[in-house]
C-alpha positions in Angstrom: -0.1 0.1 0.1 1.2 3.5 -0.8 1.2 6.7 1.1 -1.7 6.9 3.8 -4.7 9.0 2.9 -5.6 11.7 5.6 -9.2 11.1 6.4 -10.8 14.7 7.1 -11.3 15.3 10.7 -15.0 16.0 10.4 -15.7 12.6 8.6 -13.5 10.8 11.0 -15.5 12.2 14.0 -19.0 11.2 12.4 -17.6 7.7 11.9 -16.5 7.2 15.6 -19.9 8.8 16.6 -21.6 6.1 14.7 -19.2 3.4 16.3 -20.0 4.9 19.8 -23.7 4.7 19.2 -23.7 0.8 18.1 -20.9 -0.7 20.2 -20.3 2.1 23.3 -17.3 4.4 23.8 -14.7 1.7 24.7 -15.4 -0.7 22.0 -15.5 2.2 19.3 -11.9 3.5 20.1 -10.6 -0.1 19.5 -12.8 -0.5 16.6 -12.1 2.7 14.6 -8.6 2.0 13.7 -9.4 -1.1 12.2 -12.0 0.3 10.1 -9.7 3.1 8.9 -7.1 0.4 7.6 -10.1 -1.0 5.5 -10.6 2.5 4.3 -6.8 3.0 3.6 -6.4 -0.6 1.8 -9.5 0.6 -0.7 -8.2 4.1 -1.2 -6.5 4.1 -5.0 -8.0 0.8 -6.0 -11.7 1.9 -6.8 -13.2 1.4 -10.0 -13.0 4.7 -11.7 -16.1 5.4 -13.8 -16.8 8.8 -15.6 -20.6 10.0 -15.0 -23.2 11.7 -12.8 -22.9 11.6 -9.0 -26.8 11.8 -8.6 -29.9 10.6 -10.7 -32.2 12.4 -13.2 -34.9 11.7 -15.5 -32.4 9.6 -17.8 -32.0 6.8 -15.0 -34.1 4.1 -15.9 -32.9 0.6 -14.4 -33.4 -3.0 -15.7 -33.7 -5.6 -12.8 -32.5 -9.2 -14.1 -30.8 -12.2 -12.9 -27.3 -12.7 -14.4 -28.2 -15.7 -16.4 -31.7 -14.6 -17.2 -30.7 -14.9 -21.1 -28.7 -17.7 -22.1 -27.2 -19.5 -25.0 -24.6 -22.4 -25.5 -20.9 -21.9 -25.0 -20.9 -18.5 -23.9 -21.0 -17.2 -20.2 -24.1 -15.9 -18.9 -22.9 -12.1 -18.2 -21.6 -12.1 -21.6 -24.8 -12.8 -23.2 -26.4 -10.5 -21.1 -24.1 -7.7 -21.7 -24.4 -8.3 -25.7 -28.1 -8.7 -25.3 -28.1 -5.2 -23.6 -25.9 -3.4 -26.1 -28.0 -4.7 -28.9 -31.5 -4.0 -27.6 -31.2 -1.5 -24.6 -28.4 1.0 -25.6 -30.4 4.2 -25.0 -33.3 2.6 -23.3 -31.8 1.8 -19.9 -29.0 3.6 -18.3 -28.6 1.1 -15.3 -28.8 -2.7 -14.5 -29.6 -4.4 -11.2 -27.9 -7.9 -11.6 -29.3 -10.0 -8.9 -27.1 -12.0 -6.9 -24.4 -13.3 -9.1 -22.3 -15.0 -6.5 -21.8 -18.9 -5.7 -25.1 -20.0 -3.8 -26.8 -22.9 -2.4 -30.4 -21.9 -2.5 -33.2 -19.0 -2.9 -32.1 -18.2 -6.4 -28.7 -16.4 -5.4 -29.7 -15.0 -1.8 -28.0 -17.6 0.1 -24.6 -16.3 -1.0 -21.8 -19.0 -0.4 -19.0 -16.5 -1.1 -19.6 -12.8 -1.3 -16.2 -12.0 -3.0 -16.8 -14.4 -6.0 -18.7 -14.9 -9.3 -20.9 -17.9 -9.8 -18.6 -19.6 -12.4 -21.7 -20.5 -14.2 -22.2 -16.7 -14.8 -18.8 -15.8 -15.8 -15.9 -13.7 -14.0 -15.4 -10.5 -12.5 -14.0 -9.1 -15.8 -17.4 -10.0 -17.0 -19.2 -7.8 -14.2 -16.6 -4.9 -15.0 -17.3 -5.2 -18.7 -21.1 -4.5 -18.3 -20.0 -1.5 -15.8 -18.3 0.1 -18.7 -21.5 0.5 -20.6 -24.1 0.6 -17.9 -24.4 1.2 -14.1 -24.5 -1.6 -12.2 -26.1 -2.1 -9.0 -24.9 -5.1 -6.9 -26.8 -7.0 -4.3 -25.3 -6.8 -0.8 -26.9 -9.9 0.6 -25.7 -9.0 4.2 -28.1 -9.8 6.5 -27.5 -13.8 6.1 -25.1 -16.0 4.5 -25.4 -19.7 3.2 -25.3 -22.5 5.7 -22.7 -24.1 3.0 -20.3 -21.1 3.2 -16.9 -21.5 4.5 -17.8 -18.9 7.2 -20.5 -21.3 8.7 -18.8 -24.4 7.9 -15.8 -23.2 9.8 -17.8 -22.1 13.0 -19.4 -25.4 12.9 -16.1 -26.9 13.1 -15.2 -24.7 16.2 -12.6 -21.9 14.2 -12.2 -19.3 16.9 -12.3 -16.6 13.8 -16.0 -17.4 13.5 -17.0 -18.4 16.9 -19.2 -15.3 17.2 -20.3 -14.6 13.6 -23.7 -16.0 14.2 -26.5 -15.4 16.5 -26.8 -18.4 18.8 -30.0 -18.5 20.6 -31.8 -20.3 23.4 -34.9 -22.2 22.3 -36.7 -21.8 25.1 -36.4 -18.1 25.2 -39.5 -16.1 24.4 -39.8 -15.1 20.6 -43.4 -13.8 20.3 -42.5 -10.2 19.7 -40.0 -11.0 16.8 -41.2 -10.1 13.5 -41.5 -13.1 11.0 -41.3 -12.4 7.5 -42.0 -16.2 6.5 -43.8 -19.0 7.9 -40.6 -20.6 8.9 -38.8 -21.2 12.2 -37.2 -18.6 13.4 -34.2 -21.1 14.8 -32.4 -23.9 13.4 -30.4 -26.5 15.4 -26.8 -27.2 14.2 -24.5 -29.7 15.4 -21.3 -28.2 16.3 -17.9 -28.8 17.5 -19.2 -27.8 21.0 -22.4 -29.8 20.7 -25.8 -28.6 19.5 -26.6 -25.3 18.9 -29.7 -23.2 17.8 -28.8 -20.5 15.4 -30.8 -17.5 14.3 -32.1 -18.1 10.8 -34.7 -15.3 10.0 -35.6 -16.6 6.2 -34.6 -20.2 6.2 -32.4 -23.0 7.6 -29.9 -22.3 4.6 -29.7 -18.6 5.3 -27.6 -17.7 8.6 -28.1 -14.6 10.1 -25.0 -12.6 10.8 -24.2 -11.3 14.2 -23.3 -7.5 13.7 -22.9 -7.1 17.6 -19.5 -8.7 16.7 -17.6 -5.9 15.3 -15.6 -8.2 12.9 -18.6 -9.0 11.1 -19.4 -5.3 10.6 -15.8 -4.8 9.7 -15.8 -7.9 7.4 -18.9 -6.4 5.4 -17.2 -2.9 5.2 -14.3 -4.4 3.3 -16.9 -6.4 1.0 -19.0 -3.2 0.2 -15.9 -1.3 -0.5 -14.7 -4.5 -2.7 -18.3 -4.1 -4.8 -17.5 -0.5 -5.3 -13.9 -1.3 -6.5 -15.4 -3.9 -9.1 -17.7 -1.5 -10.6 -20.9 -1.1 -8.4 -22.4 2.4 -8.6 -25.7 1.3 -6.2 -25.5 -1.0 -3.7 -28.8 -2.7 -2.8 -28.9 -3.6 0.9 -31.0 -6.8 1.1 -33.3 -7.4 3.8 -31.2 -4.8 5.9 -33.9 -3.9 8.6 -33.4 -7.5 10.2 -29.7 -7.1 10.9 -29.7 -6.5 14.6 -31.2 -8.8 17.1 -32.6 -7.7 20.6 -34.8 -10.1 22.5 -38.0 -8.4 23.9 -38.2 -6.3 20.6 -39.6 -7.0 17.2 -36.0 -7.5 16.1 -36.6 -5.1 12.9 -35.7 -1.5 12.4 -33.7 -1.3 15.3 -31.6 1.8 16.2 -28.4 -0.1 15.4 -29.8 -1.2 12.2 -30.0 2.4 11.1 -26.7 3.4 12.7 -24.9 0.9 10.8 -26.5 2.3 7.4 -25.6 5.6 8.4 -21.9 4.5 9.0 -21.8 2.9 5.7 -22.8 6.3 4.3 -20.3 8.0 6.0 -17.6 5.8 4.6 -18.6 5.9 1.0 -19.1 9.9 1.4 -15.5 9.7 2.4 -13.8 7.5 0.0 -16.7 7.0 -2.8 -19.2 9.7 -2.7 -20.8 8.6 -6.1 -21.8 5.6 -4.4 -25.7 5.2 -4.0 -27.3 2.8 -1.4 -30.7 1.7 -1.7 -32.4 0.0 1.1 -34.7 -2.9 0.4 -37.4 -3.4 3.4 -40.6 -4.9 2.4 -42.5 -3.5 5.1 -45.4 -0.5 5.7 -44.4 3.0 4.0 -43.5 4.8 7.6 -41.0 1.9 8.2 -39.8 2.0 4.7 -38.9 5.5 4.6 -37.3 5.7 8.0 -34.4 4.4 6.0 -34.1 8.0 4.2 -32.8 8.6 7.8 -32.7 13.0 7.8 -32.5 13.0 4.3 -28.8 13.4 4.3 -27.4 10.7 6.4 -28.5 7.2 5.6 -29.8 5.5 2.3 -30.3 7.9 -0.7 -33.2 5.4 -2.1 -35.7 3.2 -0.6 -38.0 0.9 -2.7 -41.1 2.0 -3.3 -43.0 -1.3 -2.0 -46.7 0.2 -2.0 -46.7 1.0 -5.5 -46.8 -2.5 -7.0 -49.9 -3.8 -4.7 -51.7 -0.4 -5.1 -51.5 -0.1 -8.8 -52.8 -3.8 -9.2 -55.7 -2.9 -6.9 -56.8 0.2 -9.0 -56.8 -1.7 -12.3 -58.7 -4.7 -10.5 -61.2 -2.2 -9.5 -61.2 0.4 -11.9 -60.9 2.8 -8.9 -57.6 5.0 -8.4 -58.7 6.6 -5.2 -56.6 4.5 -3.4 -53.4 5.1 -5.2 -54.2 8.7 -5.7 -54.4 9.3 -2.0 -51.4 7.4 -1.0 -49.2 9.1 -3.8 -50.7 12.4 -2.6 -49.3 11.6 1.0 -45.9 11.3 -0.3 -43.3 14.0 0.7 -40.2 15.0 -0.6 -37.3 14.1 1.8 -34.4 16.0 0.0 -32.6 16.7 -2.9 -30.1 13.7 -2.0 -32.9 11.3 -1.8 -35.4 9.5 -4.1 -37.7 6.3 -4.2 -36.7 3.6 -6.3 -39.9 2.7 -8.3 -41.0 -0.7 -9.4 -44.0 -2.9 -10.2 -42.6 -6.2 -10.8 -39.3 -7.9 -9.3 -37.8 -11.3 -9.0 -40.2 -11.8 -5.8 -43.7 -11.2 -5.8 -46.1 -8.4 -5.4 -45.7 -7.6 -1.4 -48.7 -6.7 0.5 -47.4 -5.8 3.8 -46.9 -2.5 2.5 -50.5 -1.9 2.2 -51.1 -2.1 5.9 -53.0 1.0 6.8 -53.9 1.8 3.2 -56.0 -1.2 2.1 -58.6 -3.2 4.4 -57.6 -6.9 5.0 -60.7 -7.7 3.1 -59.4 -5.9 0.0 -56.1 -7.6 0.2 -57.9 -10.7 0.4 -59.8 -9.8 -2.9 -56.6 -9.2 -4.8 -55.3 -12.4 -3.4 -58.1 -14.2 -5.0 -58.0 -12.7 -8.2 -54.2 -13.1 -8.6 -55.2 -17.0 -8.1 -57.9 -16.6 -10.9 -55.3 -15.5 -13.2 -52.8 -18.3 -12.4 -50.8 -17.2 -9.6 -50.2 -18.0 -5.7 -50.4 -16.4 -2.4 -47.3 -16.8 0.0 -48.4 -16.5 3.7 -46.8 -15.1 6.8 -46.9 -16.1 10.2 -48.6 -13.4 12.7 -47.0 -14.9 15.8 -50.4 -15.7 17.3 -51.4 -19.0 15.3 -52.7 -17.2 12.5 -51.6 -16.5 8.9 -52.0 -13.9 6.3 -51.2 -13.0 2.9 -47.5 -11.7 2.7 -46.8 -11.9 -1.1 -48.8 -12.5 -4.6 -46.7 -14.6 -6.8 -47.5 -14.2 -10.3 -46.0 -12.6 -13.5 -47.2 -8.9 -13.6 -48.6 -9.0 -17.1 -50.7 -12.2 -16.0 -51.6 -10.5 -12.8 -53.3 -7.7 -14.8 -54.6 -9.9 -17.6 -58.1 -11.3 -17.6 -57.9 -14.8 -19.3 -60.7 -13.9 -21.7 -59.0 -10.6 -22.9 -57.7 -10.3 -26.3 -53.8 -9.6 -26.7 -54.5 -5.9 -27.5 -56.3 -5.4 -24.3 -53.7 -7.1 -22.0 -50.9 -5.4 -23.8 -52.7 -1.9 -23.6 -53.7 -2.7 -19.8 -50.0 -3.7 -18.9 -48.2 -0.5 -20.4 -51.2 1.7 -18.8 -50.1 0.3 -15.5 -46.3 0.8 -16.7 -47.0 4.5 -17.4 -47.8 4.8 -13.9 -44.0 3.4 -12.8 -42.4 5.7 -15.3 -44.5 8.8 -14.4 -44.1 8.9 -10.6 -41.5 10.8 -8.8 -38.3 8.5 -8.4 -36.2 6.4 -10.5 -37.9 3.5 -12.2 -36.6 0.0 -12.0 -38.1 -2.4 -14.6 -38.2 -6.0 -14.1 -36.9 -8.0 -17.3 -39.9 -10.1 -17.8 -41.8 -7.2 -17.7 -39.8 -5.5 -20.4 -39.8 -8.8 -22.3 -43.7 -9.2 -22.1 -43.4 -12.6 -20.6 -46.1 -15.0 -19.1 -46.4 -17.2 -15.9 -43.7 -19.7 -15.6 -45.6 -22.6 -14.1 -43.0 -25.2 -15.0 -40.6 -23.5 -12.7 -42.7 -23.8 -9.8 -43.6 -27.6 -10.4 -39.5 -28.1 -10.8 -38.8 -25.9 -7.8 -41.8 -26.1 -5.5 -41.3 -22.3 -4.8 -44.1 -19.9 -5.5 -41.5 -17.1 -6.7 -40.2 -19.3 -9.5 -43.6 -18.3 -11.4 -41.7 -15.2 -12.4 -38.1 -16.1 -12.6 -37.8 -18.2 -16.2 -34.5 -18.3 -17.8 -34.7 -17.4 -21.5 -33.0 -18.9 -24.5 -31.4 -16.1 -26.1 -32.2 -17.1 -29.7 -35.5 -18.1 -29.2 -36.2 -14.6 -27.1 -34.9 -12.6 -29.9 -36.7 -14.5 -32.8 -39.9 -13.6 -30.3 -39.1 -10.1 -30.0 -38.5 -9.5 -33.7 -42.0 -11.3 -34.5 -44.2 -8.4 -35.5 -47.7 -8.7 -33.8 -46.2 -11.2 -31.3 -47.0 -10.5 -27.3 -43.5 -9.7 -26.6 -42.9 -7.7 -29.6 -45.8 -5.6 -28.7 -45.0 -5.3 -25.0 -41.3 -4.6 -25.7 -41.5 -2.0 -28.7 -44.1 0.0 -27.1 -42.6 0.0 -23.6 -39.1 1.0 -25.3 -40.7 4.0 -26.9 -42.5 5.0 -23.6 -39.3 4.7 -21.7 -37.2 6.8 -24.3 -39.8 9.5 -24.5 -39.5 9.6 -20.6 -35.9 9.8 -20.3 -35.8 13.2 -22.5 -38.0 15.2 -20.4 -37.0 16.9 -17.3 -40.1 17.2 -15.9 -39.7 13.6 -15.1 -36.3 14.7 -13.0 -36.8 12.7 -9.7 -35.9 15.6 -7.7 -38.5 17.8 -9.7 -42.0 18.2 -8.1 -45.1 16.2 -8.4 -48.8 17.1 -7.5 -51.7 14.7 -7.6 -54.6 15.8 -9.6 -58.1 14.5 -8.6 -60.0 14.6 -11.9 -61.8 11.4 -11.9 -62.0 8.3 -9.5 -61.0 6.1 -12.5 -58.1 8.4 -13.6 -54.9 8.3 -11.8 -53.4 11.8 -12.8 -50.0 13.7 -12.0 -48.6 17.2 -12.6 -44.8 17.1 -12.8 -42.5 19.8 -12.9 -38.8 20.0 -13.7 -36.1 20.8 -10.9 -35.8 24.2 -12.2 -39.1 24.8 -12.6 -39.1 25.7 -16.1 -40.9 22.5 -17.6 -44.4 21.0 -17.1 -46.2 17.8 -18.1 -49.4 16.6 -17.3 -50.2 12.8 -16.8 -53.5 10.8 -16.7 -54.3 7.1 -17.1 -57.6 5.5 -17.3 -57.3 2.4 -14.9 -60.8 1.2 -16.0 -62.5 -0.4 -18.7 -64.7 2.1 -19.6 -64.2 5.5 -21.4 -63.5 8.6 -18.9 -63.7 12.1 -19.3 -61.4 14.5 -17.2 -61.0 18.5 -17.1 -57.8 20.0 -16.2 -58.1 22.9 -14.1 -57.0 26.1 -15.8 -54.2 26.8 -13.4 -52.6 23.4 -14.8 -52.7 24.3 -18.4 -50.5 26.5 -20.6 -51.7 30.0 -21.8 -53.0 28.7 -25.2 -55.1 26.0 -23.4 -53.7 23.6 -26.1 -51.7 20.1 -25.1 -49.7 17.8 -27.2 -49.5 14.0 -26.4 -45.8 13.3 -26.0 -46.2 9.7 -27.6 -48.4 10.3 -30.4 -48.1 13.9 -31.0 -51.6 14.4 -31.1 -53.0 17.8 -29.8 -56.0 18.1 -27.7 -58.1 20.7 -25.8 -59.8 20.5 -22.6 -61.6 18.3 -21.4 -60.0 15.2 -22.5 -61.5 11.7 -23.2 -59.3 8.9 -22.3 -60.4 5.4 -23.9 -60.2 2.1 -21.6 -56.8 1.8 -20.2 -55.5 4.9 -22.3 -52.7 7.1 -20.9 -51.5 10.4 -22.0 -48.4 12.4 -21.3 -49.4 16.0 -22.1 -46.8 19.0 -22.8 -48.2 22.6 -23.3 -48.3 23.7 -27.0 -47.5 27.5 -27.1 -47.4 27.7 -30.7 
């Protein structure tokens, strides 16, 4: 290592302050020098990439597995890279590659080796190659690690280094207050060199929770996150991060120590890699979710907008946008250094916990029943009192919105109407690969794995996929070509800047409408989408219209006056025509 870099006194002080909050003053004094050593090792090695330090309207992210697009004789990551260069150049700016590390279960989220690329996908050079052309979000699956990992196997064998890396627990203690994300046992019994031990496993017996009360775990994970930045990560998705600190007698989620650890991560990145953006993945009610913004300057820069997928689905199921509109109207701007990560579909299902306090239990049950009618499944959670309730709706989003008896034209129109909401809301849109490619439910995957989430995780043969995309009139072709047009139009409009302003317009119960204004206040755009199967008429207020009163649709170029008629599932992006 070369010359040591002098860490600014104010940044050093902030890091030490967080360590004191987490571990107490005496321990913090011993931990900080080790943390600084991790930072010094990183300085000068980090991946250099020219680009923006924050986000704007041009930021649109693809969400995909590293092996989602496959072909014989080529590493999967190379196939993905080539496909993106050929079909998505100028369409998406970034890609979230779901865990691409060696793993043992849960489609990548039981990581065996954090520091390696799954050889079935490729090598680090393949990841770095993608990072040359697109910004990348890495998964930081740092709440838990695979039971097959060297770390846990060494623990089982009595290696002193890993003695306190995991959370040993008394099976007879009271865990009734602990939040349970899945209907599975919280503790798992293992044979160790010291006899049988019960270990904390929040998500599954193959996903062993890390013990952050041991500072060596924190330091090792900090080294890992810096390594990811070195390898090209612009964004870090902190998976299931709310569960990372345990204290009996509490719900063991969203504890102060968890927030302080994320704030410490932010302090380190602000010091050595300020272009790094942290995104927290916390599938919980809205108030808890946005708590990970901290004060707007000291914690995550983005949080997942988890209420959006179920509320959008509810709007289209009922032809009623009032719940979606009321929720969107309640969103508050946090700061110019934060924004939401908006999405409708992902590798997981459609979480319904974030609708708590917005939709009733009966409304959620009705959605669950509709999903089953459309070929999907419903995952249940343990409420801790012997009852279970819907946790997640497992279905491809296109199919979730598609009534079996509808024509392809109506299915595509309804689906793209939903996507227009994703692209219009304040924040950065994330688009799951199967949504962009117009995929259907993958029932074969569920039969093969026995897991409901496999319904939306099909791996695609590249040549077959490209043939379908290029077949005019096919479902894939219709969705992909029209979706791309929408994305490209959005990326050119400063009114869609994530740090611009947003006003929800109440025009009609069956219409979701917004007024978006650019960050500098110079550009405005009106958005309206009909979530029902019936024609709707809307009238914009005079104050929201240009002086001429004439509006031009951004997609079709057609001019219109006021009022405006929206056909079933039609949406419009309208700009003032001052000519």
